[in-house]
C-alpha positions as CSV (number, residue, x, y, z in Angstrom):
1,X,14.3,32.3,7.5
2,X,12.3,31.3,10.7
3,X,9.3,32.2,8.5
4,X,9.9,30.6,5.7
5,X,10.6,27.7,7.6
6,X,6.5,27.9,9.1
7,X,5.7,28.4,6.0
8,X,6.8,25.0,4.2
9,X,5.6,23.4,7.4
10,X,1.7,24.7,6.5
11,X,2.6,24.1,2.9
12,X,4.1,20.2,3.7
13,X,0.8,19.5,5.6
14,X,-1.8,21.1,2.6
15,X,0.0,19.1,-0.1
16,X,-0.3,15.7,1.9
17,X,-4.3,16.5,2.4
18,X,-5.2,16.3,-1.0
19,X,-6.3,13.3,-3.1
20,X,-3.5,12.3,-5.6
21,X,-6.2,11.8,-8.6
22,X,-9.6,11.7,-10.4
23,X,-11.7,10.2,-13.1
24,X,-12.9,12.7,-16.1
25,X,-15.9,11.0,-17.7
26,X,-16.3,11.6,-21.4
27,X,-18.6,12.2,-23.3
28,X,-19.6,8.3,-24.7
29,X,-20.5,8.8,-29.2
30,X,-24.3,7.7,-29.4
31,X,-24.6,4.5,-32.5
32,X,-27.5,3.4,-34.0
33,X,-29.0,0.4,-32.1
34,X,-28.4,-1.6,-35.0
35,X,-24.9,-1.2,-35.8
36,X,-24.6,-1.5,-31.9
37,X,-26.1,-5.0,-32.0
38,X,-24.2,-5.9,-35.3
39,X,-21.0,-5.2,-33.4
40,X,-21.9,-6.6,-30.2
41,X,-23.1,-9.9,-32.4
42,X,-19.3,-9.5,-33.8
43,X,-17.5,-9.4,-30.6
44,X,-19.4,-12.6,-29.7
45,X,-17.8,-14.1,-32.7
46,X,-14.7,-13.1,-31.6
47,X,-13.4,-9.5,-33.3
48,X,-11.5,-7.6,-31.4
49,X,-12.0,-4.3,-32.8
50,X,-12.7,-0.4,-31.0
51,X,-16.5,-0.8,-32.3
52,X,-17.0,-4.2,-30.8
53,X,-15.0,-4.0,-27.7
54,X,-16.8,-1.2,-27.1
55,X,-20.3,-2.7,-27.8
56,X,-19.2,-5.8,-25.5
57,X,-18.5,-3.7,-22.6
58,X,-21.5,-1.3,-22.1
59,X,-24.0,-5.2,-22.8
60,X,-21.6,-6.5,-19.9
61,X,-22.1,-3.5,-18.1
62,X,-26.1,-3.6,-18.5
63,X,-25.9,-7.2,-18.0
64,X,-24.3,-6.8,-15.1
65,X,-26.8,-3.7,-13.9
66,X,-29.8,-6.1,-14.5
67,X,-28.0,-9.1,-12.2
68,X,-29.1,-11.5,-15.0
69,X,-25.5,-13.5,-14.9
70,X,-26.7,-16.5,-13.5
71,X,-27.5,-18.5,-15.7
72,X,-27.3,-18.3,-19.5
73,X,-28.2,-15.1,-21.6
74,X,-30.5,-15.4,-25.2
75,X,-29.1,-12.0,-27.0
76,X,-30.1,-12.2,-30.9
77,X,-28.8,-15.3,-32.1
78,X,-26.3,-16.7,-29.5
79,X,-26.9,-18.1,-25.6
80,X,-24.7,-16.1,-23.7
81,X,-22.7,-17.5,-19.9
82,X,-20.4,-15.8,-17.8
83,X,-17.7,-18.0,-16.5
84,X,-18.1,-18.1,-12.5
85,X,-16.0,-20.7,-11.3
86,X,-12.4,-20.6,-13.2
87,X,-8.7,-19.6,-11.2
88,X,-8.2,-15.6,-11.7
89,X,-11.5,-15.2,-13.6
90,X,-13.9,-12.8,-11.1
91,X,-18.1,-14.0,-10.3
92,X,-19.7,-11.1,-11.6
93,X,-21.4,-11.3,-8.8
94,X,-18.8,-10.8,-6.7
95,X,-18.7,-6.8,-7.3
96,X,-21.5,-4.1,-7.1
97,X,-20.6,-2.5,-10.5
98,X,-19.2,-3.0,-13.7
99,X,-17.9,-0.3,-16.1
100,X,-15.8,0.1,-19.3
101,X,-12.2,1.6,-18.5
102,X,-12.4,3.7,-21.5
103,X,-15.2,6.1,-20.3
104,X,-12.8,7.9,-18.0
105,X,-10.3,10.3,-18.6
106,X,-7.5,10.5,-15.3
107,X,-6.0,13.5,-13.6
108,X,-3.1,13.5,-11.4
109,X,-1.9,10.2,-12.9
110,X,-0.2,8.7,-15.9
111,X,-2.6,6.7,-17.6
112,X,-1.3,3.4,-18.3
113,X,-3.3,0.9,-20.4
114,X,-2.0,-2.3,-22.8
115,X,-3.4,-3.1,-26.0
116,X,-5.0,-7.1,-27.1
117,X,-7.8,-8.8,-26.6
118,X,-10.6,-7.9,-24.4
119,X,-12.2,-4.8,-22.9
120,X,-10.7,-3.8,-19.4
121,X,-13.1,-2.5,-17.3
122,X,-13.4,-1.4,-13.2
123,X,-14.5,-3.6,-10.8
124,X,-16.3,-1.8,-7.7
125,X,-17.5,-3.2,-4.6
126,X,-18.1,-1.4,-1.9
127,X,-16.0,-3.2,1.3
128,X,-18.7,-4.6,4.2
129,X,-16.5,-7.1,5.7
130,X,-19.2,-9.3,4.7
131,X,-15.5,-11.7,3.5
132,X,-12.6,-12.2,6.0
133,X,-10.6,-11.5,3.8
134,X,-12.3,-7.9,3.7
135,X,-10.2,-6.7,6.7
136,X,-7.2,-6.5,5.0
137,X,-8.8,-4.6,2.2
138,X,-9.4,-0.9,2.0
139,X,-12.4,0.3,3.7
140,X,-12.7,3.3,1.3
141,X,-13.3,0.5,-1.4
142,X,-12.8,-2.1,-3.8
143,X,-11.9,-2.2,-7.3
144,X,-9.8,-4.8,-9.6
145,X,-8.4,-4.1,-13.1
146,X,-10.6,-6.2,-15.1
147,X,-10.7,-7.4,-19.0
148,X,-13.6,-9.1,-20.4
149,X,-13.5,-11.2,-23.1
150,X,-15.5,-13.1,-25.1
151,X,-14.9,-16.6,-26.0
152,X,-17.0,-18.0,-29.0
153,X,-18.3,-21.8,-28.8
154,X,-19.9,-24.2,-31.2
155,X,-23.1,-23.4,-33.1
156,X,-26.3,-25.5,-32.3
157,X,-29.0,-25.4,-33.8
158,X,-28.6,-22.0,-35.7
159,X,-27.4,-20.0,-32.1
160,X,-24.0,-20.1,-30.7
161,X,-22.1,-20.4,-27.5
162,X,-20.3,-17.7,-25.5
163,X,-18.5,-17.1,-22.4
164,X,-17.4,-13.9,-21.0
165,X,-14.7,-14.3,-18.6
166,X,-13.7,-11.6,-16.2
167,X,-9.8,-11.6,-16.1
168,X,-8.1,-10.7,-13.1
169,X,-5.4,-8.8,-14.8
170,X,-2.7,-8.2,-11.7
171,X,-3.0,-11.4,-12.7
172,X,-2.9,-12.6,-15.9
173,X,-1.2,-11.4,-19.1
174,X,-2.3,-13.9,-21.9
175,X,-4.7,-16.1,-22.5
176,X,-5.2,-18.4,-25.5
177,X,-8.3,-17.7,-27.5
178,X,-9.1,-19.7,-30.7
179,X,-5.8,-21.9,-30.3
180,X,-3.8,-18.8,-30.0
181,X,-1.9,-16.9,-27.3
182,X,-3.3,-13.6,-26.9
183,X,-1.9,-10.3,-24.4
184,X,-4.9,-9.4,-22.7
185,X,-6.2,-5.9,-23.3
186,X,-5.6,-3.9,-19.6
187,X,-6.0,-0.5,-17.6
188,X,-4.0,-0.5,-15.1
189,X,-4.8,3.6,-14.0
190,X,-8.6,4.0,-14.3
191,X,-9.5,1.3,-11.5
192,X,-7.1,2.6,-9.1
193,X,-7.7,6.0,-9.8
194,X,-11.4,5.1,-8.8
195,X,-10.2,4.6,-5.7
196,X,-7.8,7.0,-5.0
197,X,-11.3,9.2,-5.8
198,X,-12.8,7.6,-2.7
199,X,-9.6,8.6,-0.2
200,X,-11.1,11.9,0.7
201,X,-11.7,11.4,4.4
202,X,-8.0,9.4,4.3
203,X,-6.8,12.4,3.0
204,X,-7.3,14.8,5.5
205,X,-5.8,12.0,8.5
206,X,-2.6,12.9,7.3
207,X,-2.6,16.2,9.6
208,X,-5.8,14.7,12.1
209,X,-3.5,11.3,12.6
210,X,-1.0,14.3,14.0
211,X,-3.6,17.2,15.7
212,X,-5.7,14.5,17.2
213,X,-5.5,12.0,19.5
214,X,-7.8,9.9,17.5
215,X,-8.2,10.4,13.6
216,X,-10.8,8.5,13.1
217,X,-8.5,5.6,11.2
218,X,-6.4,3.3,13.3
219,X,-3.4,1.6,12.1
220,X,-3.4,-1.3,9.8
221,X,-2.5,-3.0,6.1
222,X,-4.7,-2.8,3.0
223,X,-4.0,-4.9,0.1
224,X,-4.5,-3.5,-2.3
225,X,-4.9,-6.5,-4.8
226,X,-6.5,-10.1,-4.3
227,X,-4.2,-11.9,-2.1
228,X,-1.8,-14.5,-4.5
229,X,0.4,-17.3,-2.2
230,X,2.8,-16.9,-4.7
231,X,3.4,-13.0,-5.1
232,X,6.2,-11.8,-2.9
233,X,4.3,-8.9,-0.6
234,X,5.4,-5.7,-1.6
235,X,5.3,-2.9,1.3
236,X,4.4,0.5,0.9
237,X,5.2,2.3,4.4
238,X,4.2,6.2,4.5
239,X,6.8,9.0,6.5
240,X,5.1,11.5,8.6
241,X,2.6,13.9,8.6
242,X,1.5,11.4,5.3
243,X,-0.5,8.1,4.3
244,X,-0.8,5.7,2.1
245,X,-1.9,8.3,-0.7
246,X,1.8,9.5,-1.0
247,X,2.2,5.7,-2.7
248,X,-0.8,6.9,-5.7
249,X,2.3,7.8,-8.4
250,X,4.4,4.7,-7.2
251,X,1.8,2.2,-7.4
252,X,0.8,3.4,-10.3
253,X,3.8,3.0,-12.1
254,X,4.9,-0.7,-10.9
255,X,1.7,-1.7,-11.9
256,X,2.2,-1.2,-15.5
257,X,5.7,-3.1,-15.3
258,X,4.9,-6.7,-16.2
259,X,7.9,-7.3,-14.0
260,X,6.5,-6.0,-11.3
261,X,2.9,-7.6,-11.5
262,X,4.5,-11.0,-12.2
263,X,6.3,-11.2,-9.1
264,X,4.7,-8.6,-6.6
265,X,1.8,-8.0,-4.9
266,X,1.4,-4.3,-3.5
267,X,0.6,-3.6,0.7
268,X,0.2,-0.6,1.9
269,X,0.7,0.4,5.6
270,X,-1.3,3.0,7.7
271,X,0.0,4.9,11.0
272,X,-0.6,7.3,13.2
273,X,2.1,9.7,13.6
274,X,2.0,11.4,16.4
275,X,3.0,8.3,18.3
276,X,7.1,7.7,18.5
277,X,8.6,5.6,15.5
278,X,9.3,2.9,18.0
279,X,6.4,2.8,19.3
280,X,4.5,3.1,15.8
281,X,6.7,0.1,14.9
282,X,6.1,-2.0,17.2
283,X,2.1,-1.5,16.5
284,X,3.1,-1.9,12.5
285,X,5.3,-5.5,13.4
286,X,1.7,-7.6,15.4
287,X,-0.4,-6.3,12.7
288,X,1.9,-7.8,9.8
289,X,2.7,-10.5,12.2
290,X,-1.4,-10.9,12.2
291,X,-1.6,-10.4,8.5
292,X,1.3,-13.3,8.0
293,X,-0.8,-15.6,10.0
294,X,-4.9,-15.2,8.6
295,X,-3.6,-15.0,5.0
296,X,-1.3,-18.2,5.6
297,X,-2.2,-20.2,8.8
298,X,0.3,-23.3,8.1
299,X,3.2,-20.7,7.0
300,X,3.7,-22.4,4.1
301,X,2.6,-20.1,0.9
302,X,5.8,-19.2,-1.1
303,X,4.3,-15.5,-0.9
304,X,5.5,-15.4,3.4
305,X,8.8,-16.6,2.4
306,X,9.7,-13.2,1.5
307,X,8.7,-9.8,1.9
308,X,10.3,-6.3,0.5
309,X,9.7,-3.3,1.8
310,X,9.8,0.3,0.4
311,X,9.7,3.3,2.8
312,X,9.5,7.2,3.5
313,X,11.6,8.9,5.9
314,X,9.8,8.0,9.8
315,X,8.5,5.1,7.6
316,X,11.7,4.0,7.3
317,X,12.2,3.4,10.9
318,X,9.2,1.2,11.2
319,X,10.9,-0.6,8.4
320,X,13.9,-0.9,9.6
321,X,13.5,-2.7,13.1
322,X,11.8,-5.3,11.1
323,X,15.2,-6.3,10.1
324,X,17.1,-5.3,13.2
325,X,18.4,-8.1,16.8
326,X,17.7,-5.4,19.5
327,X,19.5,-7.4,22.6
328,X,19.1,-5.4,25.3
329,X,20.4,-2.1,24.2
330,X,17.2,-0.2,24.3
331,X,16.0,-2.0,27.5
332,X,19.4,-1.0,29.9
333,X,18.7,2.5,28.5
334,X,14.8,3.1,29.2
335,X,14.8,0.9,32.5
336,X,16.6,0.2,36.0
337,X,16.0,-3.3,36.9
338,X,15.1,-6.4,34.5
339,X,12.3,-7.4,33.0
340,X,11.7,-10.5,34.9
341,X,11.7,-8.2,38.0
342,X,8.8,-6.1,37.1
343,X,5.6,-6.3,39.0
344,X,3.3,-7.2,35.4
345,X,0.3,-8.3,34.0
346,X,1.2,-11.6,31.3
347,X,-0.1,-8.8,28.4
348,X,2.0,-6.3,30.3
349,X,4.5,-8.8,30.0
350,X,4.6,-9.9,26.9
351,X,4.3,-5.8,25.2
352,X,7.3,-4.5,27.3
353,X,8.9,-7.7,25.6
354,X,7.9,-7.3,22.3
355,X,8.6,-3.3,22.6
356,X,12.2,-4.2,23.4
357,X,13.0,-7.4,23.3
358,X,11.4,-8.3,19.4
359,X,12.7,-10.9,16.7
360,X,14.2,-9.9,13.4
361,X,11.4,-10.6,10.9
362,X,13.7,-13.0,8.9
363,X,11.4,-13.2,5.9
364,X,12.4,-9.2,5.2
365,X,14.9,-9.1,2.0
366,X,14.9,-5.5,1.2
367,X,14.2,-3.1,2.0
368,X,14.3,0.6,0.4
369,X,15.1,3.3,2.8
370,X,14.1,7.0,0.5
371,X,14.8,9.8,2.8
372,X,15.0,8.2,5.6
373,X,16.7,9.9,9.0
374,X,18.2,7.2,10.7
375,X,20.5,9.7,12.4
376,X,17.7,12.0,13.3
377,X,16.1,15.6,11.7
378,X,17.4,18.9,12.9
379,X,14.4,20.8,12.0
380,X,12.8,18.3,14.6
381,X,15.2,19.5,17.3
382,X,15.1,22.8,16.0
383,X,12.2,25.8,17.1
384,X,9.9,25.0,14.1
385,X,10.5,21.3,14.9
386,X,9.8,22.4,19.1
387,X,6.5,24.5,17.9
388,X,5.6,21.4,16.1
389,X,5.3,19.5,18.5
390,X,3.3,21.6,20.4
391,X,0.9,21.0,17.4
392,X,1.3,16.9,17.6
393,X,-1.8,15.3,20.2
394,X,-0.7,12.8,22.4
395,X,-0.9,9.3,22.5
396,X,-2.7,8.1,25.2
397,X,-2.3,4.3,24.2
398,X,1.9,4.8,24.4
399,X,1.4,7.2,27.4
400,X,-1.1,5.3,29.8
401,X,0.6,2.0,29.1
402,X,3.4,3.5,30.5
403,X,2.3,5.5,33.7
404,X,0.1,2.9,34.7
405,X,3.2,-0.2,34.8
406,X,5.3,2.4,36.3
407,X,2.2,2.5,39.2
408,X,3.5,-0.7,40.2
409,X,7.1,-0.3,39.6
410,X,8.6,2.8,41.0
411,X,11.5,4.2,39.7
412,X,11.9,1.6,37.1
413,X,13.3,4.5,34.1
414,X,16.8,6.0,33.5
415,X,16.3,9.9,34.2
416,X,16.8,10.8,30.4
417,X,13.1,8.4,29.8
418,X,11.1,10.0,32.0
419,X,8.8,11.8,29.3
420,X,7.6,8.4,28.6
421,X,4.6,8.8,31.5
422,X,4.9,12.4,31.1
423,X,3.2,12.4,27.4
424,X,5.8,14.7,26.3
425,X,7.7,12.5,23.9
426,X,6.5,12.7,20.2
427,X,6.4,11.9,16.6
428,X,8.8,15.0,16.3
429,X,10.8,14.8,19.1
430,X,11.5,11.3,19.0
431,X,13.5,12.5,15.6
432,X,14.9,14.9,17.7
433,X,19.0,14.1,16.5
434,X,20.0,13.8,20.7
435,X,17.6,11.6,21.3
436,X,19.1,8.7,22.8
437,X,16.7,6.1,21.3
438,X,17.5,7.3,18.1
439,X,21.1,7.5,18.5
440,X,20.7,3.1,19.9
441,X,18.7,2.4,17.0
442,X,21.1,4.1,14.5
443,X,23.8,1.6,15.4
444,X,22.1,-2.1,14.9
445,X,23.1,-2.9,11.6
446,X,20.6,-5.0,9.1
447,X,20.5,-8.4,10.1
448,X,22.2,-10.9,7.6
449,X,20.6,-12.0,4.8
450,X,18.4,-8.6,4.8
451,X,19.7,-6.0,2.0
452,X,19.6,-2.5,2.5
453,X,19.3,0.5,-0.3
454,X,19.1,3.7,0.3
455,X,17.5,6.4,-2.5
456,X,18.1,10.4,-1.1
457,X,16.7,13.8,-2.4
458,X,19.7,16.2,-3.5
459,X,17.5,19.3,-2.5
460,X,16.4,17.6,1.1
461,X,15.0,19.9,3.5
462,X,14.5,18.2,6.0
463,X,17.1,15.3,5.9
464,X,20.6,16.3,5.6
465,X,22.8,12.9,3.8
466,X,24.7,12.9,6.8
467,X,21.5,11.2,8.7
468,X,20.6,9.1,5.5
469,X,23.6,6.7,4.8
470,X,22.9,3.6,5.6
471,X,26.8,1.2,6.5
472,X,26.5,-1.4,4.7
473,X,23.4,-0.8,2.1
474,X,23.8,-2.6,-1.3
475,X,23.2,0.5,-3.8
476,X,23.1,4.2,-2.4
477,X,21.4,6.7,-5.1
478,X,20.8,10.6,-4.4
479,X,18.4,12.0,-7.1
480,X,17.5,16.1,-8.0
481,X,14.6,16.5,-5.5
482,X,13.6,17.2,-2.5
483,X,12.5,15.1,0.5
484,X,9.6,13.0,-1.6
485,X,12.7,11.4,-3.3
486,X,10.8,8.5,-4.4
487,X,8.7,10.3,-6.7
488,X,11.1,11.8,-8.9
489,X,11.4,9.4,-12.1
490,X,15.1,8.2,-11.6
491,X,14.4,7.0,-7.7
492,X,10.9,4.8,-9.5
493,X,14.1,3.7,-11.8
494,X,16.1,2.5,-9.3
495,X,13.4,1.3,-7.0
496,X,12.1,-1.2,-10.5
497,X,15.8,-2.2,-10.6
498,X,16.1,-3.5,-7.8
499,X,12.7,-5.1,-7.2
500,X,14.4,-7.2,-10.6
501,X,17.4,-8.2,-8.5
502,X,17.1,-12.3,-6.9
503,X,16.1,-12.9,-3.2
504,X,19.0,-11.9,-0.7
505,X,19.4,-15.0,0.5
């Protein structure tokens, strides 16, 4: 039995290190120059058949590669110009590369595409943080689902004017062309898979963020699409021994849902999983506050008034901290003296205040908890957990802070919390059902106005049903799966159902 448990632990490491999707380039049919030119002319005149769209996509790719999009382009009997200023339309200069989506086959994800007007394309951009907003985009790459549309204009002196529009397909569902409203064609999966193919280093951090003190990646949010001041943020928070790559399938499925696309924008959160959950929760709250202030300094955007979170496993503990009011429950358990009586620098005082007396973020409207160990995991307290704890690297930022504060305030810690300065408290140890902080945190209810939803797996070997339940939850669903309950089709359907609900407040 012990051997089986150890094998499961090793396999969980291996699975989390995999890149979840790949692109395979398809062979392209060779057509004669005369046919390509004729098909392109038909596309410029408004034709939307397969051959016309294929020619238009390849032409746009070539023009973009040659960087000829800044002015008018003479092509046969046409004068073509790119729209570079309209809302919801990309300036072609934003991308390093544009290519047709139909060039690729996706493996590892269900391929979602929609028929309609225009040519589905993938926009690629290297994230060099040249724009302040790019601090909040994935560092691996920026990819966008683009639909290119040719809009025929007036013909003058035998030359027809044509305008090319590169629509952000996550923002725009349909457009009016020649007086007729049409659904835009789309490919949501190829651009997503193009980003995922660049995440091999991120995949490795699912292990290195646990067993190394510095995995090379810092905690932070990643906006997977352009910030929209009118769409509700949907934040996905991964669990222990994982990364945001765990959400590859769910993200792909949610983008395929037009109701979700129109109402939400998806953000991922990455954090190292070696510190105790409540330490990582404090870091996440601070980074979320920073992100919101960066995107909307005035705090008036409709998007900033409501947030929905989907969280898995330990990520659910981080997320629950957004919507509880601890008052003095943690402080009295950890410290022997009041906060204001300690000898602290202003920065240390602010850190402890946020770590123990934090205020709930009232913009959090709903949290969907997937296989979350609210009352800990028996595995964390078993020999497997103890063995795992030996592999977990201590978090120096967490440990050194308390060591420095205790030097000036000897005797400040209650006996149960001497491990704060000893480097012995880790993420796995912090999930033990006997860990006092888990008991305190479990007793804190969600604040009024924030709805909780629970999804669990009936075959979960890591989190027992008695630990994953949430008193007062608005809904609870058990699906026939293991610990990765959110992967199950029934769970995905439930998440979509919850996302369609009106605001909880």
